[in-house]
C-alpha positions as CSV (number, residue, x, y, z in Angstrom):
1,M,-46.5,110.5,41.4
2,T,-49.1,112.3,43.3
3,P,-51.2,114.4,40.8
4,D,-51.3,118.1,40.8
5,A,-54.8,119.3,39.3
6,T,-53.5,123.2,39.4
7,A,-50.3,122.3,37.0
8,R,-52.4,122.4,33.8
9,P,-55.7,122.4,32.8
10,V,-57.9,119.5,33.3
11,R,-59.9,118.1,30.3
12,R,-63.8,117.7,30.8
13,T,-65.3,114.6,30.0
14,R,-69.1,114.6,28.9
15,A,-71.1,114.0,32.6
16,V,-73.4,111.5,32.8
17,P,-76.4,112.1,35.7
18,A,-75.5,111.1,38.8
19,P,-78.7,109.0,39.3
20,A,-78.1,106.8,35.8
21,V,-74.3,106.1,37.7
22,E,-75.7,105.1,40.8
23,I,-78.5,102.8,39.3
24,A,-75.8,101.2,37.0
25,R,-73.7,100.6,40.0
26,R,-76.2,99.3,42.1
27,V,-77.7,97.3,39.5
28,V,-75.3,95.7,36.8
29,P,-72.8,94.1,38.7
30,P,-74.7,91.7,41.1
31,L,-76.4,91.1,37.8
32,L,-73.3,90.1,35.9
33,A,-72.4,88.1,39.0
34,V,-75.5,86.3,39.2
35,L,-75.7,85.8,35.0
36,A,-72.0,84.6,35.1
37,T,-72.5,82.0,38.3
38,A,-75.4,80.1,36.4
39,A,-74.0,80.2,33.3
40,Y,-71.0,78.8,34.3
41,G,-72.9,76.5,36.9
42,L,-75.2,75.3,34.4
43,L,-71.9,74.6,32.1
44,G,-70.6,72.2,35.0
45,T,-73.7,70.7,35.7
46,Q,-73.7,70.0,32.0
47,Q,-70.8,68.4,31.6
48,F,-71.2,66.5,34.9
49,R,-74.6,64.7,33.9
50,N,-72.9,64.1,30.2
51,L,-69.9,62.6,31.9
52,V,-67.6,65.2,30.4
53,A,-64.0,64.8,31.9
54,R,-61.6,66.5,30.6
55,S,-58.9,65.4,33.2
56,W,-58.6,64.0,36.3
57,D,-58.4,67.0,38.2
58,L,-62.1,67.2,39.3
59,G,-61.8,63.8,40.7
60,I,-58.5,64.8,42.8
61,F,-60.0,67.9,44.1
62,T,-63.3,66.3,44.7
63,Q,-61.2,63.3,46.9
64,L,-59.4,66.4,48.7
65,A,-62.8,68.0,49.3
66,R,-64.2,64.9,51.1
67,A,-61.1,64.5,53.1
68,Y,-61.2,68.1,54.5
69,G,-64.9,67.4,55.1
70,E,-64.2,64.5,57.4
71,F,-61.5,66.7,58.6
72,R,-58.6,64.4,57.5
73,A,-55.1,65.4,56.0
74,P,-55.5,65.9,51.8
75,I,-54.5,62.8,51.1
76,V,-55.4,61.7,47.4
77,P,-54.8,58.3,46.4
78,I,-55.9,59.0,42.9
79,K,-52.5,60.7,42.6
80,G,-51.0,57.7,44.3
81,D,-50.5,55.9,47.9
82,E,-50.7,58.3,50.7
83,V,-50.0,61.0,48.2
84,N,-50.5,64.7,50.4
85,L,-52.0,67.2,47.8
86,L,-50.4,69.6,49.4
87,G,-47.0,68.4,48.5
88,D,-48.2,68.6,44.9
89,H,-49.4,72.4,44.9
90,F,-49.3,74.3,48.4
91,H,-53.0,75.3,48.4
92,P,-54.3,75.5,52.0
93,I,-56.8,77.8,51.2
94,L,-58.9,74.5,49.9
95,A,-59.6,73.7,53.3
96,L,-62.6,75.9,52.8
97,L,-64.4,73.6,50.6
98,A,-64.9,71.5,53.8
99,P,-68.3,73.4,54.4
100,V,-69.4,72.9,50.9
101,W,-68.8,69.1,51.2
102,W,-71.1,69.0,54.5
103,V,-73.9,70.8,52.0
104,W,-73.2,68.8,48.9
105,P,-70.8,65.8,48.9
106,S,-70.2,65.7,45.0
107,G,-67.9,67.0,42.6
108,E,-71.1,69.2,40.8
109,A,-70.5,71.1,43.9
110,L,-66.9,72.0,43.3
111,L,-67.8,73.1,39.8
112,W,-70.6,75.3,41.4
113,T,-68.4,77.0,43.8
114,Q,-65.9,77.7,41.0
115,A,-68.7,79.6,39.2
116,L,-70.1,81.4,42.2
117,L,-66.1,83.0,42.8
118,F,-65.9,83.8,39.1
119,G,-69.1,85.6,39.5
120,I,-68.6,87.4,42.9
121,S,-65.2,88.8,41.1
122,A,-67.5,90.2,38.7
123,I,-68.8,92.9,41.4
124,P,-65.7,95.1,42.7
125,L,-64.2,95.4,39.0
126,T,-67.6,96.1,37.6
127,R,-68.7,98.8,39.7
128,L,-65.2,100.2,39.4
129,A,-65.8,100.6,35.7
130,I,-68.8,102.1,36.2
131,D,-67.3,104.7,38.3
132,R,-64.5,105.4,35.8
133,L,-66.0,104.9,32.6
134,G,-69.6,105.7,33.0
135,P,-72.6,103.4,32.8
136,A,-72.3,102.1,29.2
137,L,-68.6,101.4,28.8
138,G,-68.5,100.4,32.4
139,S,-71.0,97.7,32.2
140,L,-69.6,96.4,28.9
141,A,-66.2,96.1,30.7
142,G,-67.5,94.4,33.4
143,A,-69.5,91.9,30.9
144,A,-66.5,91.2,29.0
145,Y,-64.4,90.7,31.8
146,V,-66.6,87.9,33.8
147,F,-67.5,86.1,30.2
148,S,-63.8,86.6,29.2
149,F,-62.0,83.7,27.1
150,G,-59.6,83.1,30.4
151,L,-62.5,82.3,32.7
152,Q,-64.7,80.6,30.3
153,A,-61.8,78.2,29.3
154,A,-61.0,77.6,33.2
155,A,-64.9,76.9,34.0
156,S,-64.8,74.5,30.9
157,V,-61.4,72.4,32.3
158,Q,-63.6,72.0,35.7
159,F,-62.3,73.2,39.0
160,H,-59.0,73.9,40.0
161,E,-57.7,75.8,43.0
162,I,-57.0,79.2,41.4
163,A,-60.8,79.4,41.2
164,F,-60.2,81.4,44.9
165,A,-57.2,83.6,43.4
166,V,-59.8,85.2,41.1
167,P,-61.8,87.6,43.3
168,L,-59.2,87.8,45.5
169,L,-57.2,89.8,43.0
170,A,-60.5,91.3,41.7
171,L,-60.7,92.6,45.3
172,S,-57.2,93.7,45.7
173,L,-56.6,95.2,42.5
174,T,-59.7,97.4,43.0
175,A,-59.0,98.6,46.2
176,L,-55.4,99.3,44.7
177,L,-57.3,101.4,42.0
178,R,-59.6,103.3,44.8
179,E,-56.5,104.7,46.7
180,R,-56.5,101.8,49.3
181,P,-53.5,100.4,49.5
182,L,-53.8,98.8,53.0
183,A,-57.3,97.3,51.8
184,A,-55.7,96.0,48.5
185,I,-52.7,94.6,50.6
186,L,-54.9,92.7,52.9
187,W,-56.9,91.2,50.1
188,A,-53.7,90.1,48.3
189,A,-52.2,88.6,51.5
190,P,-53.9,85.2,51.1
191,L,-53.3,84.7,47.6
192,V,-50.1,82.6,49.0
193,L,-52.4,79.9,50.1
194,V,-54.1,79.6,46.6
195,K,-51.0,78.3,44.5
196,E,-47.3,78.4,45.3
197,D,-46.1,80.4,42.4
198,L,-48.9,83.3,43.5
199,G,-46.3,84.3,45.8
200,L,-44.3,86.1,43.3
201,T,-47.6,87.7,41.9
202,V,-47.7,89.0,45.6
203,A,-44.1,90.3,45.9
204,L,-44.5,92.1,42.7
205,L,-47.7,93.4,43.7
206,G,-46.5,94.8,47.0
207,G,-43.2,96.5,45.3
208,L,-45.9,98.5,42.9
209,I,-47.7,99.8,46.0
210,A,-44.3,100.7,47.6
211,L,-44.1,102.8,44.1
212,R,-47.0,104.3,43.8
213,H,-48.0,104.9,47.2
214,R,-44.9,106.3,49.0
215,S,-47.0,106.8,52.3
216,H,-47.6,103.0,52.3
217,R,-44.1,102.2,51.1
218,L,-43.2,100.0,54.2
219,E,-46.4,98.2,54.0
220,G,-45.9,97.6,50.6
221,L,-42.5,96.4,50.9
222,G,-43.8,94.3,53.7
223,L,-46.1,92.5,51.0
224,A,-43.4,92.1,49.1
225,G,-41.6,90.1,51.8
226,W,-44.3,88.3,52.7
227,G,-45.0,87.3,49.0
228,A,-41.7,86.3,48.1
229,G,-40.9,84.5,51.7
230,W,-44.0,82.1,51.2
231,F,-42.8,81.5,47.5
232,V,-39.6,80.2,48.6
233,L,-41.1,78.7,51.5
234,S,-43.7,76.5,49.9
235,T,-41.8,75.5,46.9
236,F,-38.2,74.9,48.3
237,V,-39.5,73.4,52.3
238,I,-43.3,72.3,52.4
239,L,-44.1,70.7,49.2
240,P,-40.9,68.8,49.0
241,L,-41.3,68.0,52.6
242,L,-45.1,66.8,51.7
243,N,-44.2,65.1,48.9
244,T,-44.0,61.4,48.9
245,A,-40.6,61.5,46.5
246,G,-39.4,64.2,48.7
247,Q,-39.3,66.6,45.9
248,Y,-41.2,69.5,44.0
249,D,-42.8,67.8,41.1
250,Y,-43.1,70.3,38.8
251,T,-39.2,71.3,38.4
252,D,-38.7,68.9,35.7
253,N,-41.6,70.5,33.6
254,L,-39.1,73.9,33.1
255,G,-37.0,74.1,30.0
256,S,-34.4,76.6,29.2
257,P,-35.1,80.7,29.2
258,L,-34.0,80.3,25.8
259,E,-37.2,78.3,24.7
260,V,-39.5,80.9,26.7
261,F,-40.4,82.8,23.3
262,W,-40.8,79.6,21.5
263,P,-43.0,78.1,19.5
264,P,-45.3,81.1,18.4
265,V,-48.7,80.0,20.4
266,K,-47.0,81.8,23.2
267,W,-47.1,85.0,21.5
268,L,-50.6,84.4,20.3
269,T,-51.4,84.0,23.9
270,V,-49.5,87.5,24.7
271,L,-51.6,89.0,21.8
272,M,-54.7,87.4,23.3
273,L,-54.1,89.0,27.0
274,L,-53.2,92.3,25.7
275,L,-56.2,92.5,23.5
276,A,-58.2,91.7,27.1
277,A,-56.4,94.5,28.8
278,G,-57.9,96.6,25.7
279,L,-54.0,97.0,24.3
280,I,-53.6,100.2,26.3
281,G,-53.6,98.4,29.6
282,G,-49.8,97.6,28.3
283,R,-48.6,100.8,29.7
284,S,-50.3,100.5,33.2
285,P,-47.4,99.3,35.4
286,L,-50.2,96.6,36.8
287,I,-49.6,94.6,33.7
288,A,-46.5,93.6,35.1
289,L,-48.3,91.3,37.3
290,M,-49.0,89.1,34.5
291,L,-45.2,88.2,34.2
292,P,-44.7,85.7,37.0
293,T,-47.5,83.5,35.9
294,L,-46.3,83.8,32.0
295,A,-42.6,83.3,33.4
296,W,-43.3,79.8,34.3
297,R,-46.0,78.8,31.7
298,F,-43.8,79.7,29.3
299,T,-40.5,78.4,30.8
300,G,-42.6,74.9,30.9
301,T,-41.9,72.1,28.5
302,V,-45.7,71.3,28.7
303,D,-47.5,72.5,25.2
304,F,-50.9,73.0,27.2
305,Y,-49.5,75.7,29.7
306,W,-48.9,78.1,26.8
307,D,-52.3,78.1,25.1
308,W,-55.7,80.0,26.0
309,Y,-57.5,77.2,26.5
310,W,-57.0,76.0,30.3
311,H,-57.3,76.9,33.2
312,Y,-53.8,79.1,33.4
313,N,-55.1,82.6,32.3
314,A,-58.4,82.8,34.6
315,V,-55.6,84.7,37.5
316,L,-54.9,87.1,34.4
317,M,-58.2,87.9,33.9
318,P,-58.7,90.5,36.9
319,I,-55.1,92.0,36.1
320,A,-56.0,93.1,32.3
321,L,-59.3,94.7,33.5
322,A,-57.3,96.2,36.1
323,A,-54.6,97.9,33.9
324,M,-56.9,98.4,31.2
325,L,-59.2,101.0,33.9
326,D,-55.8,101.9,35.1
327,A,-54.4,103.4,32.0
328,L,-57.9,104.3,30.6
329,G,-58.2,106.5,33.8
330,D,-61.1,107.9,35.8
331,R,-63.4,110.1,34.0
332,R,-64.0,112.2,37.3
333,T,-60.2,113.4,37.6
334,A,-59.5,113.2,34.1
335,H,-56.3,111.4,35.1
336,A,-54.9,107.9,34.2
337,A,-51.6,105.8,34.5
338,A,-48.7,105.8,32.2
339,W,-46.1,103.9,32.9
340,L,-45.0,105.3,36.5
341,R,-47.0,108.1,36.0
342,L,-50.3,108.3,37.9
343,D,-51.5,112.0,36.6
344,A,-51.1,111.2,32.8
345,P,-54.4,113.1,31.0
346,I,-57.1,110.8,30.5
347,P,-57.3,109.1,26.7
348,A,-59.9,110.5,24.2
349,R,-63.3,108.8,24.3
350,R,-62.9,106.9,21.1
351,I,-59.6,105.3,22.7
352,R,-61.8,104.3,25.8
353,V,-64.5,103.1,23.6
354,T,-61.8,100.9,21.5
355,A,-60.1,99.6,24.3
356,V,-63.2,98.3,26.1
357,A,-64.2,96.9,22.9
358,A,-61.2,95.3,22.1
359,S,-61.5,93.6,25.6
360,A,-64.6,92.0,24.6
361,V,-63.7,91.5,20.6
362,V,-60.9,89.0,21.9
363,T,-63.4,86.8,23.3
364,L,-65.8,87.1,20.7
365,M,-63.0,86.0,17.9
366,L,-63.4,82.8,18.9
367,A,-66.8,82.5,18.6
368,G,-68.0,78.7,18.1
369,A,-65.1,77.6,20.7
370,M,-66.3,79.6,23.2
371,P,-67.7,77.0,26.0
372,L,-70.5,79.1,27.5
373,L,-72.5,78.5,23.9
374,D,-73.2,74.9,25.0
375,I,-75.7,75.8,27.7
376,V,-77.9,77.5,24.9
377,R,-77.5,74.3,22.8
378,P,-80.5,72.1,23.4
379,D,-78.5,68.8,21.7
380,Q,-75.8,69.1,24.7
381,W,-78.7,68.7,26.9
382,E,-79.9,65.5,25.8
383,R,-78.8,63.2,28.3
384,T,-76.1,60.9,26.8
385,W,-77.0,57.3,25.8
386,R,-74.4,56.0,28.6
387,A,-75.9,58.0,31.3
388,E,-77.9,54.7,32.7
389,P,-75.3,52.2,31.7
390,A,-72.5,54.7,34.1
391,A,-75.4,55.0,37.3
392,A,-75.6,51.0,37.1
393,A,-72.0,51.0,36.9
394,L,-71.4,52.9,40.0
395,E,-74.3,51.4,41.5
396,A,-72.4,47.6,41.1
397,V,-70.0,48.5,43.1
398,P,-70.3,48.3,47.6
399,D,-70.1,51.5,49.0
400,G,-66.6,51.8,50.8
401,S,-64.6,49.7,48.5
402,V,-61.4,50.4,47.4
403,L,-62.5,51.4,43.4
404,S,-59.7,51.4,40.7
405,V,-61.6,53.6,38.4
406,D,-60.4,55.7,34.9
407,I,-61.2,59.3,34.6
408,T,-65.0,59.3,33.1
409,L,-66.4,58.2,36.4
410,M,-63.7,59.3,38.6
411,A,-65.3,62.3,40.1
412,Q,-68.9,60.6,40.4
413,A,-67.5,58.0,42.3
414,V,-65.5,59.4,45.0
415,P,-68.3,60.3,47.6
416,D,-69.0,56.5,48.0
417,H,-65.5,54.8,47.6
418,D,-62.0,54.7,48.3
419,V,-60.9,55.9,44.5
420,Q,-57.7,55.1,42.8
421,W,-56.8,55.6,39.3
422,I,-57.0,52.7,37.2
423,H,-53.4,53.9,35.6
424,G,-51.9,55.2,38.7
425,P,-48.9,54.1,40.7
426,N,-50.9,52.7,43.7
427,T,-49.8,49.5,44.8
428,R,-53.4,48.7,47.0
429,A,-54.9,45.9,45.0
430,P,-58.6,47.3,44.4
431,D,-61.8,45.6,45.7
432,C,-63.7,46.5,42.4
433,V,-62.3,48.1,39.0
434,L,-64.4,49.9,36.9
435,S,-63.4,50.8,33.3
436,D,-64.7,52.5,30.4
437,Q,-63.6,51.0,27.2
438,Y,-64.4,54.8,25.5
439,A,-61.8,56.7,28.1
440,F,-59.0,58.4,26.3
441,S,-56.5,57.4,28.8
442,W,-56.7,54.0,27.3
443,A,-55.7,55.8,23.8
444,N,-58.1,53.6,22.1
445,R,-56.7,50.4,22.7
446,P,-58.4,48.7,26.1
447,P,-57.7,45.4,27.2
448,A,-60.1,42.5,25.5
449,D,-61.2,41.6,29.1
450,I,-60.9,43.9,31.8
451,T,-61.1,41.4,34.2
452,V,-58.3,39.3,33.3
453,W,-56.2,42.7,32.9
454,A,-57.1,43.2,36.5
455,Q,-56.1,39.8,37.5
456,Q,-52.8,40.5,35.9
457,T,-52.1,43.7,36.9
458,W,-53.0,43.0,40.9
459,G,-52.2,39.5,41.1
460,A,-55.6,39.0,42.8
461,S,-58.8,37.0,41.6
462,Y,-61.6,38.7,39.9
463,E,-64.8,38.2,38.5
464,T,-67.2,40.8,36.1
465,V,-70.3,41.6,38.0
466,Y,-71.6,44.2,35.3
467,E,-71.0,45.1,31.7
468,N,-72.8,47.6,29.6
469,G,-72.5,50.9,27.7
470,G,-68.5,50.3,27.8
471,F,-68.6,50.1,31.3
472,T,-67.3,46.9,32.8
473,V,-67.2,46.4,36.7
474,A,-64.7,43.9,37.6
475,C,-64.7,43.0,41.8
476,R,-63.0,40.5,43.9
477,P,-65.0,37.3,44.9
């Protein structure tokens, strides 16, 4: 496993002037981080001001951030009465959102926080890519990563807890490839606090460290035990304990292991991930770190687990780039990884160029489907005709009210109201109901009169106080 440069001739690579490398590694990584943060943040702002709601998740996490910001347990009535979100998924790291809420109490702040985390992740990986591949190829590899389909899709479907996993994985894998296993372990350890399934990723990473660095075998095995232990503890003890139904909610989403390989969309996703790793990344042991995430996704019966266009691939993007860099090797030593070998010959330059190009092409192939293109489309910045009615509808609801609202204005309503979902299992009769007849949750069949519907649903008296632009507000007199 230890390279022996005297055992055979070392293939020399074309030298790049040291000043050019130093300038590139100083300028390009932070520049990409700033560009990515701005691009993803602007996409979030564009969606927020145009009332784009991909799901109820932004509202849920906004309510969680408010709870942490007010030093309360993360009770999220949007999910149901007295629902503790730590009983839904195990993500105590989201307590770090409290300071964000103090500064900017809005769901839009979460979108910019995620953008910043994605941007930061580009710095260590791009710097590593420049060191290993040279200024041009390394910079292209960093750009292909930070604007990859996995990160773009995650930004498009708005905030999720995995945003914190992306920079942690980037820092951990960069440290590992720089032969700093202890730093890799320290950066990987907090991943268990991001989401319960990442404990398995941490466990596998610990095993790989134990195999690659025999002098740190105990530390690697310790990380493996840490990850596996937290996976078991969080999934089978903590989550059921904090769950209102006393169970892990997502067990029912798992199907038969025989369904892992079907339908074909799963194979398409795997191909896209391999392309993101430049194909050659498939021979790096680091590519195995994708398996825990792909296992629960492909065993799941929910079809959007399988596709590329949600946030589930975001945590796989740092792995893809790290695996590619591992397999392409280091131009300074002329050594590369090939399965369990760390001293394989470095691939020829044409292979390195092809691999980096492939990692960019997989995103470019999707062309117009890429979410970030919206920020350069002038028509996407035109304020929706419903913006003013939406603001007026929220203004019609007294501050502090228990508000039952559908997904369109859910995140916007959280800062000033006690929000629950209009279609949720809540038993509390709300003070007000805010309905959007165009919300997808009505399946194009909204009630003819939302006030009458509210009276029938909660057995209380309501009267209409606002109606315009598809929005209706009904409050208890």
